[in-house]
GUSE-129023 format. One record per residue (C-alpha): x, y, z. Coordinates in steps of 0.2 Angstrom, whole numbers, plus 2048, in hexadecimal, padded with zeros to 3 digits. Each point is the difference from the previous one (the first is absolute). Example, Ala and Ser with C-alpha at 12.3 -4.5 7.8 and 13.67 -1.06 7.14 Angstrom:
83E7EA827/8068117FD/
***
This chain:
7B787A7F2/8107F8804/8037ED800/8087FB810/80F7F4800/80C7F880C/8117F97FA/8097F1808/8127FA7FB/80F7FB80B/80C8077F6/800813804/8088067F0/7F17F97F7/7F480780B/807812801/8017FF7EC/7EE7FB7FE/7FA80C80E/80880E7F7/7F97FC7EF/7EE7FE807/801810808/8018087EF/7F07F87FA/7F180C804/7F27F4802/80B7F480C/800803814/80E7F6808/7FA7FE811/80E7F4807/80F7F67FE/8077F0808/80F7F57FE/7F97F0807/7F07F7800/7FA803812/8028137FE/7F77FF7EF/7F17F8808/7FF80D80D/7FF80D7F2/7F37F67F8/7F57FF810/803812804/7FD8087F0/7F67F37F5/8088067F0/7F97FD7EF/80F7F87FA/80F7F8809/8107FC7F6/8097F3809/8117F77FD/7FE7EE7FE/80E7FB80D/80180A810/8047FB811/7F17FF80C/7F47FC7F2/8017FD7EE/7F580A7F4/7F67F17FD/7FD7FC811/7FA813802/7F47FE7F2/7F87F2808/7FE809810/7F880F7F6/7F57F47F9/7FB7F7811/7FE811809/7F58077F1/809810800/7FD8037EE/8128067FC/8067F97EF/8127F9800/80D8037F2/80E7F3803/8118077FB/80D7F27FD/80F7FB7F6/7F97EF7FD/7F87FA7EF/7FB7F0808/7EE7FB7FB/7FE7F580F/80280F80B/7F580A7F5/7F27F2802/803801814/7FE8137FF/7F07FE7F7/7F97F480C/80580C80E/7F580D7F8/81080B7F8/7F880B7F2/8108057F9/8107F77FC/80F80D7FB/8127FB7FC/80D80C808/8098017EF/7EF8087F8/8008147FD/7F880A80D/7F18047F4/7FC7ED800/7FE801813/7F680F800/7F57F87F3/7FE7F180B/7FC80B80F/7F18087F6/7FA7F17F9/7FE7F6810/7F9810809/7F27FF7F3/7FC7EE804/80C7F87F2/80F7F5800/8118037F8/80F7F47FE/8118037F7/7FF7FA7EE/80F7F4804/7F77F780E/7F08007F6/8097F67F2/8087F380D/7EE7FE808/7F87FD7EF/80D7F37FC/7FE7F8811/7ED7FE7FD/8017FB7EE/80B7F1806/7F47FC80E/80D80080E/7F9800812/80B80B80B/8067F9810/7F880980F/80E809808/7FE811807/80C80E7FD/8097FE812/8027ED7FC/8088047EF/80C80C809/8057F280D/8037F47F2/80B80D7F7/80A803810/8017ED802/8077FF7EF/80E80D803/8067F480F/7F980B80E/7FD7F7811/7F0803809/80880C80C/80780A7F0/7EF7FF7F8/7F7806810/80B810801/7FE8037EE/7ED7FF801/7FE807811/7F77F2806/8057F380E/80A7F07FC/7F17F5805/7F58097F3/80D7FB7F3/8007EE806/7ED8017FF/8018067ED/80D7F27FD/7F37F3805/7F18087F7/80A8007F1/8057EE800/7ED7FC804/7F980B7F1/80C7F97F5/7FF7EE805/813800803/80B7FA80E/80F80B800/8058137FE/80B7FC7F1/7F17F87F7/7F680E804/80C80C7F8/8027F57F0/7ED7FF7FE/7FF813802/80D8027F4/7F97F47F3/7EF809801/8068117FE/7FB805812/810808805/
***
């Protein structure tokens, strides 16, 4: 019996490449593809696949946000997060949201395939480079600042000098929502300006 999978990535070339590779795997049934978070969610609700391979940063909803939705809805789909970020703080956020697999985009396809099979069987998987950083973080006893994946994206764009309107266009959200994120970030970190937020985030390796 085939293992049902959906793919979501906002880079068409990545999506098409992965889809082609999965179609050559006999025991994998690729039931849907999406280029943004909301369409990925519709596919998950419709097909209830065994595994959803989700990009961390997508318009509409991030992979971590979708994992939290899946958890809340008790759908039963296991999430493999596909990302370029080795940041252990993001990996911790992913774990808390219910992500079962965390695979770096520079990994070989065989590693992603292994992650899919492991999480489908009820296990967890994390790329070795992220595991090492997470172990080091825990050994040092550092408590991660509780920022969501979307909040990290906002901080990163602020650090690049983008205005609220420019950030809103980049993330496909309203300028008012960006302002809400700015205020929330300052409250969470106990700071008083966007520049302080950026400095704190950089010091803690959050961006």
